[in-house]
BAMAR-691089 format. One record per residue: y, z, x of N, C-alpha, C in turn. Coordinates in nm, 3 decimals. Layout:
! residues N
{nc2: Y	nc3: Z	nc1: X	cac2: Y	cac3: Z	cac1: X	cc2: Y	cc3: Z	cc1: X} .
...
//
This chain:
! residues 135
{nc2: 0.030	nc3: -1.990	nc1: -0.502	cac2: -0.002	cac3: -1.867	cac1: -0.431	cc2: -0.015	cc3: -1.754	cc1: -0.533} .
{nc2: -0.122	nc3: -1.681	nc1: -0.522	cac2: -0.151	cac3: -1.575	cac1: -0.619	cc2: -0.043	cc3: -1.468	cc1: -0.624} .
{nc2: 0.006	nc3: -1.424	nc1: -0.508	cac2: 0.104	cac3: -1.316	cac1: -0.506	cc2: 0.232	cc3: -1.358	cc1: -0.576} .
{nc2: 0.279	nc3: -1.479	nc1: -0.553	cac2: 0.401	cac3: -1.528	cac1: -0.617	cc2: 0.385	cc3: -1.529	cc1: -0.769} .
{nc2: 0.271	nc3: -1.577	nc1: -0.817	cac2: 0.245	cac3: -1.580	cac1: -0.960	cc2: 0.245	cc3: -1.439	cc1: -1.018} .
{nc2: 0.185	nc3: -1.344	nc1: -0.946	cac2: 0.181	cac3: -1.206	cac1: -0.993	cc2: 0.320	cc3: -1.143	cc1: -0.995} .
{nc2: 0.404	nc3: -1.174	nc1: -0.896	cac2: 0.541	cac3: -1.123	cac1: -0.895	cc2: 0.618	cc3: -1.175	cc1: -1.016} .
{nc2: 0.605	nc3: -1.305	nc1: -1.043	cac2: 0.674	cac3: -1.366	cac1: -1.157	cc2: 0.626	cc3: -1.305	cc1: -1.288} .
{nc2: 0.496	nc3: -1.287	nc1: -1.303	cac2: 0.442	cac3: -1.225	cac1: -1.424	cc2: 0.495	cc3: -1.084	cc1: -1.443} .
{nc2: 0.501	nc3: -1.009	nc1: -1.334	cac2: 0.548	cac3: -0.871	cac1: -1.343	cc2: 0.697	cc3: -0.866	cc1: -1.378} .
{nc2: 0.777	nc3: -0.956	nc1: -1.323	cac2: 0.919	cac3: -0.962	cac1: -1.359	cc2: 0.934	cc3: -0.987	cc1: -1.508} .
{nc2: 0.856	nc3: -1.081	nc1: -1.561	cac2: 0.864	cac3: -1.112	cac1: -1.704	cc2: 0.819	cc3: -0.994	cc1: -1.790} .
{nc2: 0.716	nc3: -0.922	nc1: -1.745	cac2: 0.670	cac3: -0.805	cac1: -1.820	cc2: 0.775	cc3: -0.693	cc1: -1.820} .
{nc2: 0.837	nc3: -0.670	nc1: -1.706	cac2: 0.932	cac3: -0.559	cac1: -1.692	cc2: 1.067	cc3: -0.590	cc1: -1.754} .
{nc2: 1.116	nc3: -0.712	nc1: -1.734	cac2: 1.251	cac3: -0.746	cac1: -1.777	cc2: 1.256	cc3: -0.830	cc1: -1.905} .
{nc2: 1.142	nc3: -0.854	nc1: -1.965	cac2: 1.140	cac3: -0.926	cac1: -2.093	cc2: 1.163	cc3: -1.075	cc1: -2.078} .
{nc2: 1.225	nc3: -1.131	nc1: -2.178	cac2: 1.242	cac3: -1.276	cac1: -2.187	cc2: 1.357	cc3: -1.324	cc1: -2.097} .
{nc2: 1.335	nc3: -1.314	nc1: -1.966	cac2: 1.436	cac3: -1.357	cac1: -1.870	cc2: 1.381	cc3: -1.480	cc1: -1.797} .
{nc2: 1.467	nc3: -1.570	nc1: -1.762	cac2: 1.426	cac3: -1.691	cac1: -1.692	cc2: 1.393	cc3: -1.657	cc1: -1.547} .
{nc2: 1.279	nc3: -1.707	nc1: -1.497	cac2: 1.239	cac3: -1.686	cac1: -1.359	cc2: 1.215	cc3: -1.822	cc1: -1.295} .
{nc2: 1.287	nc3: -1.847	nc1: -1.187	cac2: 1.274	cac3: -1.972	cac1: -1.112	cc2: 1.196	cc3: -1.945	cc1: -0.984} .
{nc2: 1.123	nc3: -2.045	nc1: -0.937	cac2: 1.056	cac3: -2.030	cac1: -0.807	cc2: 1.100	cc3: -2.138	cc1: -0.708} .
{nc2: 1.205	nc3: -2.211	nc1: -0.746	cac2: 1.268	cac3: -2.307	cac1: -0.657	cc2: 1.418	cc3: -2.300	cc1: -0.680} .
{nc2: 1.496	nc3: -2.335	nc1: -0.578	cac2: 1.641	cac3: -2.332	cac1: -0.592	cc2: 1.684	cc3: -2.423	cc1: -0.707} .
{nc2: 1.782	nc3: -2.377	nc1: -0.783	cac2: 1.834	cac3: -2.452	cac1: -0.897	cc2: 1.968	cc3: -2.511	cc1: -0.858} .
{nc2: 1.980	nc3: -2.642	nc1: -0.869	cac2: 2.106	cac3: -2.707	cac1: -0.830	cc2: 2.203	cc3: -2.713	cc1: -0.947} .
{nc2: 2.152	nc3: -2.730	nc1: -1.068	cac2: 2.238	cac3: -2.735	cac1: -1.187	cc2: 2.165	cc3: -2.672	cc1: -1.304} .
{nc2: 2.242	nc3: -2.618	nc1: -1.398	cac2: 2.185	cac3: -2.568	cac1: -1.523	cc2: 2.119	cc3: -2.433	cc1: -1.515} .
{nc2: 2.160	nc3: -2.349	nc1: -1.423	cac2: 2.104	cac3: -2.215	cac1: -1.412	cc2: 2.138	cc3: -2.134	cc1: -1.537} .
{nc2: 2.036	nc3: -2.079	nc1: -1.603	cac2: 2.056	cac3: -1.996	cac1: -1.721	cc2: 2.051	cc3: -1.849	cc1: -1.677} .
{nc2: 2.153	nc3: -1.773	nc1: -1.714	cac2: 2.155	cac3: -1.631	cac1: -1.677	cc2: 2.129	cc3: -1.545	cc1: -1.800} .
{nc2: 2.073	nc3: -1.427	nc1: -1.785	cac2: 2.028	cac3: -1.369	cac1: -1.660	cc2: 1.902	cc3: -1.441	cc1: -1.610} .
{nc2: 1.885	nc3: -1.440	nc1: -1.478	cac2: 1.770	cac3: -1.510	cac1: -1.420	cc2: 1.734	cc3: -1.451	cc1: -1.285} .
{nc2: 1.609	nc3: -1.474	nc1: -1.246	cac2: 1.559	cac3: -1.436	cac1: -1.115	cc2: 1.515	cc3: -1.563	cc1: -1.042} .
{nc2: 1.531	nc3: -1.562	nc1: -0.912	cac2: 1.478	cac3: -1.666	cac1: -0.826	cc2: 1.384	cc3: -1.598	cc1: -0.727} .
{nc2: 1.257	nc3: -1.637	nc1: -0.726	cac2: 1.156	cac3: -1.574	cac1: -0.642	cc2: 1.111	cc3: -1.674	cc1: -0.535} .
{nc2: 1.125	nc3: -1.632	nc1: -0.410	cac2: 1.085	cac3: -1.720	cac1: -0.299	cc2: 1.024	cc3: -1.639	cc1: -0.186} .
{nc2: 0.918	nc3: -1.693	nc1: -0.126	cac2: 0.863	cac3: -1.633	cac1: -0.006	cc2: 0.948	cc3: -1.684	cc1: 0.111} .
{nc2: 0.994	nc3: -1.592	nc1: 0.196	cac2: 1.081	cac3: -1.634	cac1: 0.305	cc2: 1.015	cc3: -1.624	cc1: 0.442} .
{nc2: 0.903	nc3: -1.552	nc1: 0.450	cac2: 0.834	cac3: -1.541	cac1: 0.579	cc2: 0.692	cc3: -1.494	cc1: 0.557} .
{nc2: 0.603	nc3: -1.535	nc1: 0.648	cac2: 0.464	cac3: -1.492	cac1: 0.643	cc2: 0.417	cc3: -1.466	cc1: 0.785} .
{nc2: 0.345	nc3: -1.357	nc1: 0.802	cac2: 0.289	cac3: -1.321	cac1: 0.934	cc2: 0.141	cc3: -1.293	cc1: 0.918} .
{nc2: 0.066	nc3: -1.317	nc1: 1.025	cac2: -0.077	cac3: -1.288	cac1: 1.023	cc2: -0.115	cc3: -1.218	cc1: 1.152} .
{nc2: -0.198	nc3: -1.114	nc1: 1.137	cac2: -0.247	cac3: -1.040	cac1: 1.253	cc2: -0.398	cc3: -1.027	cc1: 1.242} .
{nc2: -0.467	nc3: -1.071	nc1: 1.345	cac2: -0.613	cac3: -1.064	cac1: 1.345	cc2: -0.657	cc3: -0.925	cc1: 1.390} .
{nc2: -0.757	nc3: -0.873	nc1: 1.322	cac2: -0.813	cac3: -0.743	cac1: 1.355	cc2: -0.960	cc3: -0.762	cc1: 1.393} .
{nc2: -1.032	nc3: -0.652	nc1: 1.411	cac2: -1.173	cac3: -0.659	cac1: 1.449	cc2: -1.261	cc3: -0.699	cc1: 1.331} .
{nc2: -1.378	nc3: -0.748	nc1: 1.363	cac2: -1.482	cac3: -0.783	cac1: 1.265	cc2: -1.433	cc3: -0.880	cc1: 1.158} .
{nc2: -1.353	nc3: -0.977	nc1: 1.198	cac2: -1.311	cac3: -1.082	cac1: 1.106	cc2: -1.206	cc3: -1.042	cc1: 1.004} .
{nc2: -1.145	nc3: -0.926	nc1: 1.023	cac2: -1.039	cac3: -0.886	cac1: 0.930	cc2: -0.906	cc3: -0.947	cc1: 0.972} .
{nc2: -0.827	nc3: -0.982	nc1: 0.873	cac2: -0.696	cac3: -1.040	cac1: 0.896	cc2: -0.596	cc3: -0.966	cc1: 0.806} .
{nc2: -0.483	nc3: -0.924	nc1: 0.865	cac2: -0.374	cac3: -0.864	cac1: 0.788	cc2: -0.265	cc3: -0.968	cc1: 0.775} .
{nc2: -0.226	nc3: -0.998	nc1: 0.653	cac2: -0.114	cac3: -1.090	cac1: 0.630	cc2: -0.002	cc3: -1.013	cc1: 0.562} .
{nc2: 0.119	nc3: -1.041	nc1: 0.607	cac2: 0.237	cac3: -0.981	cac1: 0.547	cc2: 0.327	cc3: -1.095	cc1: 0.499} .
{nc2: 0.362	nc3: -1.088	nc1: 0.372	cac2: 0.449	cac3: -1.188	cac1: 0.311	cc2: 0.583	cc3: -1.122	cc1: 0.281} .
{nc2: 0.692	nc3: -1.184	nc1: 0.326	cac2: 0.826	cac3: -1.134	cac1: 0.296	cc2: 0.884	cc3: -1.214	cc1: 0.180} .
{nc2: 0.935	nc3: -1.142	nc1: 0.080	cac2: 0.984	cac3: -1.205	cac1: -0.043	cc2: 1.133	cc3: -1.181	cc1: -0.059} .
{nc2: 1.196	nc3: -1.277	nc1: -0.122	cac2: 1.337	cac3: -1.270	cac1: -0.155	cc2: 1.347	cc3: -1.297	cc1: -0.305} .
{nc2: 1.398	nc3: -1.199	nc1: -0.378	cac2: 1.417	cac3: -1.213	cac1: -0.522	cc2: 1.566	cc3: -1.199	cc1: -0.549} .
{nc2: 1.627	nc3: -1.304	nc1: -0.601	cac2: 1.770	cac3: -1.303	cac1: -0.631	cc2: 1.787	cc3: -1.288	cc1: -0.781} .
{nc2: 1.872	nc3: -1.194	nc1: -0.821	cac2: 1.901	cac3: -1.174	cac1: -0.963	cc2: 2.042	cc3: -1.224	cc1: -0.992} .
{nc2: 2.052	nc3: -1.313	nc1: -1.091	cac2: 2.179	cac3: -1.368	cac1: -1.135	cc2: 2.218	cc3: -1.299	cc1: -1.266} .
{nc2: 2.316	nc3: -1.209	nc1: -1.263	cac2: 2.352	cac3: -1.132	cac1: -1.382	cc2: 2.422	cc3: -1.217	cc1: -1.488} .
{nc2: 2.422	nc3: -1.162	nc1: -1.610	cac2: 2.482	cac3: -1.233	cac1: -1.722	cc2: 2.616	cc3: -1.172	cc1: -1.763} .
{nc2: 2.628	nc3: -1.040	nc1: -1.756	cac2: 2.747	cac3: -0.973	cac1: -1.808	cc2: 2.866	cc3: -0.986	cc1: -1.712} .
{nc2: 2.981	nc3: -0.946	nc1: -1.762	cac2: 3.102	cac3: -0.945	cac1: -1.679	cc2: 3.104	cc3: -0.822	cc1: -1.587} .
{nc2: 3.023	nc3: -0.723	nc1: -1.619	cac2: 3.012	cac3: -0.602	cac1: -1.536	cc2: 2.897	cc3: -0.619	cc1: -1.438} .
{nc2: 2.921	nc3: -0.703	nc1: -1.340	cac2: 2.817	cac3: -0.744	cac1: -1.245	cc2: 2.760	cc3: -0.626	cc1: -1.169} .
{nc2: 2.846	nc3: -0.537	nc1: -1.117	cac2: 2.797	cac3: -0.425	cac1: -1.038	cc2: 2.703	cc3: -0.335	cc1: -1.117} .
{nc2: 2.743	nc3: -0.298	nc1: -1.236	cac2: 2.660	cac3: -0.209	cac1: -1.320	cc2: 2.529	cc3: -0.275	cc1: -1.356} .
{nc2: 2.534	nc3: -0.404	nc1: -1.393	cac2: 2.411	cac3: -0.475	cac1: -1.430	cc2: 2.317	cc3: -0.485	cc1: -1.310} .
{nc2: 2.371	nc3: -0.519	nc1: -1.193	cac2: 2.288	cac3: -0.530	cac1: -1.073	cc2: 2.229	cc3: -0.394	cc1: -1.033} .
{nc2: 2.309	nc3: -0.288	nc1: -1.047	cac2: 2.258	cac3: -0.153	cac1: -1.017	cc2: 2.141	cc3: -0.118	cc1: -1.107} .
{nc2: 2.154	nc3: -0.146	nc1: -1.236	cac2: 2.045	cac3: -0.117	cac1: -1.331	cc2: 1.919	cc3: -0.198	cc1: -1.300} .
{nc2: 1.938	nc3: -0.324	nc1: -1.269	cac2: 1.822	cac3: -0.409	cac1: -1.237	cc2: 1.753	cc3: -0.358	cc1: -1.111} .
{nc2: 1.830	nc3: -0.320	nc1: -1.010	cac2: 1.768	cac3: -0.272	cac1: -0.886	cc2: 1.697	cc3: -0.139	cc1: -0.906} .
{nc2: 1.756	nc3: -0.050	nc1: -0.983	cac2: 1.689	cac3: 0.077	cac1: -1.014	cc2: 1.555	cc3: 0.051	cc1: -1.083} .
{nc2: 1.554	nc3: -0.038	nc1: -1.178	cac2: 1.430	cac3: -0.073	cac1: -1.248	cc2: 1.331	cc3: -0.136	cc1: -1.151} .
{nc2: 1.378	nc3: -0.224	nc1: -1.065	cac2: 1.291	cac3: -0.289	cac1: -0.968	cc2: 1.227	cc3: -0.186	cc1: -0.875} .
{nc2: 1.305	nc3: -0.090	nc1: -0.828	cac2: 1.252	cac3: 0.013	cac1: -0.740	cc2: 1.143	cc3: 0.095	cc1: -0.808} .
{nc2: 1.160	nc3: 0.122	nc1: -0.935	cac2: 1.063	cac3: 0.202	cac1: -1.010	cc2: 0.938	cc3: 0.123	cc1: -1.044} .
{nc2: 0.955	nc3: 0.000	nc1: -1.090	cac2: 0.845	cac3: -0.079	cac1: -1.144	cc2: 0.773	cc3: -0.168	cc1: -1.044} .
{nc2: 0.825	nc3: -0.181	nc1: -0.924	cac2: 0.766	cac3: -0.273	cac1: -0.827	cc2: 0.722	cc3: -0.201	cc1: -0.699} .
{nc2: 0.661	nc3: -0.085	nc1: -0.716	cac2: 0.601	cac3: -0.018	cac1: -0.601	cc2: 0.471	cc3: -0.089	cc1: -0.562} .
{nc2: 0.409	nc3: -0.150	nc1: -0.662	cac2: 0.289	cac3: -0.232	cac1: -0.643	cc2: 0.308	cc3: -0.361	cc1: -0.721} .
{nc2: 0.245	nc3: -0.466	nc1: -0.675	cac2: 0.241	cac3: -0.592	cac1: -0.749	cc2: 0.104	cc3: -0.598	cc1: -0.814} .
{nc2: 0.102	nc3: -0.599	nc1: -0.946	cac2: -0.021	cac3: -0.607	cac1: -1.026	cc2: -0.120	cc3: -0.496	cc1: -0.991} .
{nc2: -0.069	nc3: -0.379	nc1: -0.953	cac2: -0.154	cac3: -0.266	cac1: -0.912	cc2: -0.255	cc3: -0.306	cc1: -0.805} .
{nc2: -0.221	nc3: -0.408	nc1: -0.728	cac2: -0.315	cac3: -0.461	cac1: -0.629	cc2: -0.253	cc3: -0.466	cc1: -0.489} .
{nc2: -0.128	nc3: -0.505	nc1: -0.480	cac2: -0.061	cac3: -0.521	cac1: -0.352	cc2: 0.053	cc3: -0.420	cc1: -0.340} .
{nc2: 0.054	nc3: -0.346	nc1: -0.230	cac2: 0.157	cac3: -0.245	cac1: -0.206	cc2: 0.286	cc3: -0.312	cc1: -0.158} .
{nc2: 0.399	nc3: -0.269	nc1: -0.213	cac2: 0.529	cac3: -0.322	cac1: -0.174	cc2: 0.588	cc3: -0.232	cc1: -0.065} .
{nc2: 0.632	nc3: -0.295	nc1: 0.044	cac2: 0.692	cac3: -0.223	cac1: 0.157	cc2: 0.836	cc3: -0.269	cc1: 0.177} .
{nc2: 0.917	nc3: -0.183	nc1: 0.235	cac2: 1.055	cac3: -0.215	cac1: 0.277	cc2: 1.137	cc3: -0.283	cc1: 0.167} .
{nc2: 1.138	nc3: -0.224	nc1: 0.051	cac2: 1.215	cac3: -0.277	cac1: -0.062	cc2: 1.364	cc3: -0.247	cc1: -0.041} .
{nc2: 1.445	nc3: -0.350	nc1: -0.039	cac2: 1.589	cac3: -0.336	cac1: -0.018	cc2: 1.665	cc3: -0.420	cc1: -0.118} .
{nc2: 1.784	nc3: -0.375	nc1: -0.155	cac2: 1.869	cac3: -0.451	cac1: -0.246	cc2: 2.012	cc3: -0.456	cc1: -0.194} .
{nc2: 2.073	nc3: -0.573	nc1: -0.204	cac2: 2.210	cac3: -0.593	cac1: -0.159	cc2: 2.284	cc3: -0.677	cc1: -0.261} .
{nc2: 2.407	nc3: -0.638	nc1: -0.291	cac2: 2.491	cac3: -0.720	cac1: -0.378	cc2: 2.580	cc3: -0.807	cc1: -0.291} .
{nc2: 2.577	nc3: -0.937	nc1: -0.318	cac2: 2.663	cac3: -1.029	cac1: -0.245	cc2: 2.695	cc3: -1.149	cc1: -0.333} .
{nc2: 2.820	nc3: -1.188	nc1: -0.332	cac2: 2.866	cac3: -1.303	cac1: -0.411	cc2: 2.825	cc3: -1.293	cc1: -0.559} .
{nc2: 2.839	nc3: -1.174	nc1: -0.617	cac2: 2.810	cac3: -1.149	cac1: -0.759	cc2: 2.664	cc3: -1.172	cc1: -0.799} .
{nc2: 2.572	nc3: -1.158	nc1: -0.703	cac2: 2.429	cac3: -1.160	cac1: -0.734	cc2: 2.364	cc3: -1.042	cc1: -0.661} .
{nc2: 2.246	nc3: -1.006	nc1: -0.705	cac2: 2.167	cac3: -0.901	cac1: -0.641	cc2: 2.056	cc3: -0.969	cc1: -0.561} .
{nc2: 2.048	nc3: -0.937	nc1: -0.432	cac2: 1.943	cac3: -0.993	cac1: -0.346	cc2: 1.848	cc3: -0.881	cc1: -0.312} .
{nc2: 1.723	nc3: -0.896	nc1: -0.355	cac2: 1.619	cac3: -0.797	cac1: -0.333	cc2: 1.520	cc3: -0.857	cc1: -0.233} .
{nc2: 1.489	nc3: -0.782	nc1: -0.128	cac2: 1.389	cac3: -0.826	cac1: -0.032	cc2: 1.281	cc3: -0.719	cc1: -0.020} .
{nc2: 1.158	nc3: -0.764	nc1: 0.001	cac2: 1.048	cac3: -0.671	cac1: 0.021	cc2: 0.931	cc3: -0.744	cc1: 0.085} .
{nc2: 0.838	nc3: -0.666	nc1: 0.139	cac2: 0.717	cac3: -0.720	cac1: 0.200	cc2: 0.596	cc3: -0.680	cc1: 0.117} .
{nc2: 0.497	nc3: -0.765	nc1: 0.118	cac2: 0.368	cac3: -0.736	cac1: 0.056	cc2: 0.262	cc3: -0.766	cc1: 0.160} .
{nc2: 0.173	nc3: -0.669	nc1: 0.183	cac2: 0.066	cac3: -0.687	cac1: 0.281	cc2: -0.067	cc3: -0.704	cc1: 0.209} .
{nc2: -0.150	nc3: -0.788	nc1: 0.269	cac2: -0.284	cac3: -0.811	cac1: 0.213	cc2: -0.384	cc3: -0.812	cc1: 0.327} .
{nc2: -0.498	nc3: -0.748	nc1: 0.303	cac2: -0.606	cac3: -0.749	cac1: 0.401	cc2: -0.710	cc3: -0.849	cc1: 0.355} .
{nc2: -0.744	nc3: -0.940	nc1: 0.443	cac2: -0.841	cac3: -1.043	cac1: 0.410	cc2: -0.961	cc3: -1.031	cc1: 0.503} .
{nc2: -1.073	nc3: -1.081	nc1: 0.458	cac2: -1.194	cac3: -1.082	cac1: 0.540	cc2: -1.233	cc3: -1.226	cc1: 0.563} .
{nc2: -1.240	nc3: -1.266	nc1: 0.690	cac2: -1.283	cac3: -1.402	cac1: 0.720	cc2: -1.430	cc3: -1.417	cc1: 0.683} .
{nc2: -1.463	nc3: -1.531	nc1: 0.627	cac2: -1.601	cac3: -1.560	cac1: 0.591	cc2: -1.654	cc3: -1.660	cc1: 0.693} .
{nc2: -1.760	nc3: -1.621	nc1: 0.761	cac2: -1.820	cac3: -1.710	cac1: 0.859	cc2: -1.961	cc3: -1.743	cc1: 0.816} .
{nc2: -2.000	nc3: -1.863	nc1: 0.843	cac2: -2.135	cac3: -1.907	cac1: 0.810	cc2: -2.219	cc3: -1.897	cc1: 0.935} .
{nc2: -2.294	nc3: -1.789	nc1: 0.945	cac2: -2.377	cac3: -1.767	cac1: 1.063	cc2: -2.524	cc3: -1.765	cc1: 1.023} .
{nc2: -2.604	nc3: -1.822	nc1: 1.109	cac2: -2.748	cac3: -1.815	cac1: 1.089	cc2: -2.795	cc3: -1.686	cc1: 1.156} .
{nc2: -2.867	nc3: -1.604	nc1: 1.082	cac2: -2.912	cac3: -1.477	cac1: 1.136	cc2: -3.029	cc3: -1.499	cc1: 1.229} .
{nc2: -3.027	nc3: -1.423	nc1: 1.337	cac2: -3.134	cac3: -1.432	cac1: 1.435	cc2: -3.255	cc3: -1.356	cc1: 1.380} .
{nc2: -3.371	nc3: -1.419	nc1: 1.384	cac2: -3.492	cac3: -1.355	cac1: 1.331	cc2: -3.568	cc3: -1.279	cc1: 1.440} .
{nc2: -3.559	nc3: -1.324	nc1: 1.565	cac2: -3.629	cac3: -1.254	cac1: 1.672	cc2: -3.533	cc3: -1.231	cc1: 1.786} .
{nc2: -3.563	nc3: -1.130	nc1: 1.862	cac2: -3.482	cac3: -1.098	cac1: 1.979	cc2: -3.577	cc3: -1.053	cc1: 2.089} .
{nc2: -3.597	nc3: -1.140	nc1: 2.188	cac2: -3.684	cac3: -1.106	cac1: 2.302	cc2: -3.824	cc3: -1.070	cc1: 2.261} .
{nc2: -3.879	nc3: -1.140	nc1: 2.163	cac2: -4.015	cac3: -1.114	cac1: 2.119	cc2: -4.027	cc3: -0.999	cc1: 2.021} .
{nc2: -3.915	nc3: -0.931	nc1: 1.989	cac2: -3.917	cac3: -0.821	cac1: 1.893	cc2: -3.870	cc3: -0.874	cc1: 1.761} .
{nc2: -3.945	nc3: -0.850	nc1: 1.655	cac2: -3.912	cac3: -0.899	cac1: 1.521	cc2: -3.799	cc3: -0.816	cc1: 1.462} .
{nc2: -3.698	nc3: -0.883	nc1: 1.409	cac2: -3.587	cac3: -0.815	cac1: 1.345	cc2: -3.607	cc3: -0.830	cc1: 1.194} .
{nc2: -3.613	nc3: -0.722	nc1: 1.122	cac2: -3.628	cac3: -0.730	cac1: 0.977	cc2: -3.747	cc3: -0.646	cc1: 0.932} .
{nc2: -3.792	nc3: -0.673	nc1: 0.809	cac2: -3.901	cac3: -0.596	cac1: 0.750	cc2: -4.035	cc3: -0.641	cc1: 0.805} .
{nc2: -4.122	nc3: -0.545	nc1: 0.824	cac2: -4.259	cac3: -0.577	cac1: 0.865	cc2: -4.340	cc3: -0.603	cc1: 0.740} .
{nc2: -4.422	nc3: -0.707	nc1: 0.743	cac2: -4.505	cac3: -0.740	cac1: 0.626	cc2: -4.638	cc3: -0.672	cc1: 0.631} .
//
């Protein structure tokens, strides 16, 4: 998924050489690290073949230092500043951060507007009236 790849790239650009996972890690988690997962997706159809999709993301930060609160606060402050947009293309909505069990859990939504592509044959005549350019 393009958005997930862009989120991971942006995390690496902003936070430097930090490990980013996109699947749950059962063993061998290296800290500091981020875990990026899409947790929900919604679609709403609009007029003229437009579709609005909203993707809800969960980004978990696993701190490295013994000062977990301070490290998580700094990471969230940076996230709020640097992740208003994903790749200057997708707007971030409802950005929230919560500390629980010595990790930082960041949730946010990204909305995308898509245009359905339909293969239609154009009508050349309508009731004997020519549609298009006159030769």
